[in-house]
VMD Tcl script that draws the C-alpha trace (Angstrom):
set ca {
  {-4.72 65.17 145.12}
  {-7.55 63.80 147.26}
  {-8.38 64.67 150.86}
  {-10.74 63.03 153.32}
  {-11.67 65.31 156.21}
  {-13.43 63.83 159.22}
  {-15.39 65.58 161.94}
  {-17.75 64.79 164.78}
  {-15.67 62.85 167.28}
  {-15.55 63.65 170.96}
  {-16.28 62.53 174.50}
  {-19.66 61.01 175.26}
  {-21.16 59.08 178.16}
  {-22.17 55.43 177.80}
  {-25.53 55.19 176.07}
  {-24.98 58.47 174.27}
  {-24.77 59.27 170.57}
  {-22.34 60.84 168.14}
  {-22.44 61.53 164.41}
  {-19.27 61.33 162.37}
  {-18.89 62.97 158.97}
  {-16.23 62.54 156.30}
  {-16.03 64.69 153.17}
  {-13.88 63.78 150.17}
  {-12.48 66.55 147.98}
  {-9.96 67.00 145.20}
  {-9.42 65.18 141.91}
  {-12.35 62.76 142.02}
  {-13.98 61.09 139.01}
  {-16.03 58.64 141.03}
  {-16.22 57.09 144.49}
  {-17.02 53.42 144.97}
  {-17.06 52.14 148.53}
  {-16.83 54.50 151.50}
  {-16.49 53.33 155.04}
  {-15.45 53.73 158.63}
  {-12.74 51.82 160.46}
  {-11.51 52.16 164.02}
  {-8.39 51.43 166.01}
  {-8.32 51.16 169.77}
  {-5.06 51.42 171.74}
  {-3.01 48.25 171.39}
  {-5.38 46.74 168.82}
  {-5.42 46.40 165.06}
  {-7.56 48.63 162.88}
  {-10.95 47.02 162.27}
  {-13.88 47.56 159.95}
  {-16.89 49.35 161.44}
  {-19.17 49.79 158.42}
  {-19.05 50.31 154.67}
  {-21.48 51.59 152.05}
  {-21.35 51.35 148.27}
  {-22.34 54.07 145.83}
  {-25.61 52.21 145.37}
  {-26.35 52.20 149.09}
  {-25.50 48.62 150.03}
  {-24.19 48.46 153.58}
  {-22.09 46.13 155.70}
  {-21.55 46.32 159.47}
  {-19.27 44.73 162.02}
  {-21.27 42.45 164.32}
  {-20.26 44.57 167.30}
  {-22.07 47.66 165.97}
  {-25.11 46.15 164.23}
  {-28.31 47.72 165.44}
  {-26.47 50.65 167.05}
  {-24.58 52.32 164.19}
  {-25.97 53.49 160.86}
  {-23.80 54.39 157.87}
  {-25.11 56.65 155.12}
  {-23.73 58.80 152.33}
  {-24.55 61.80 150.20}
  {-23.10 61.09 146.76}
  {-23.65 64.67 145.59}
  {-21.47 65.92 148.44}
  {-18.96 63.02 148.38}
  {-19.67 62.62 152.09}
  {-20.16 59.60 154.32}
  {-21.73 59.63 157.78}
  {-21.83 57.34 160.77}
  {-24.66 57.77 163.24}
  {-23.51 56.04 166.41}
  {-26.14 55.36 169.10}
  {-26.09 53.45 172.38}
  {-22.35 53.94 172.60}
  {-20.35 51.67 174.87}
  {-16.90 52.13 176.46}
  {-15.58 49.47 174.08}
  {-16.42 51.76 171.17}
  {-13.62 54.05 172.30}
  {-11.11 54.33 169.45}
  {-9.75 56.54 166.72}
  {-12.21 56.35 163.84}
  {-10.89 56.57 160.29}
  {-12.76 57.30 157.10}
  {-11.86 55.31 153.97}
  {-12.85 55.76 150.34}
  {-12.03 54.00 147.08}
  {-11.75 56.79 144.55}
  {-11.34 56.82 140.77}
  {-9.13 59.36 139.00}
  {-9.15 58.93 135.21}
  {-8.61 55.13 135.03}
  {-6.99 54.36 138.37}
  {-8.74 53.37 141.61}
  {-6.96 54.17 144.88}
  {-7.79 53.85 148.56}
  {-7.63 57.00 150.66}
  {-7.76 57.50 154.42}
  {-8.73 60.38 156.62}
  {-6.58 61.62 159.47}
  {-8.77 60.02 162.13}
  {-11.08 61.40 164.80}
  {-11.07 60.34 168.45}
  {-14.22 58.90 169.97}
  {-14.13 58.38 173.74}
  {-17.03 56.76 175.60}
  {-16.66 57.24 179.32}
  {-18.59 58.34 182.37}
}
mol new
graphics top color blue
foreach p $ca { graphics top sphere $p radius 0.5 }
foreach p [lrange $ca 0 end-1] q [lrange $ca 1 end] { graphics top cylinder $p $q radius 0.2 }
display resetview
């Protein structure tokens, strides 16, 4: 059994910052890619940023230069530092991780955390 628990969402004014955290726990042999996705009302879920166990990162064009993804492998935790937030960043943000148990890799999702950017 694996759980991803997110925290750090909330309401922030345009131009403000938030830091999301996501901790993985349970039966984990290894974690490959971890990442953040988001889903706004009426839209499909989209990639925000991902990071490999080696630290290689990928960002959606819409967040490049504003968001920074990082991870602490010892704590099985991924972070998203979100700066210069815009109203269009408003969405439910989901954590994702590809996790190995014995010989099987599976994708896991967190429950989601709401980020609202509004004045």
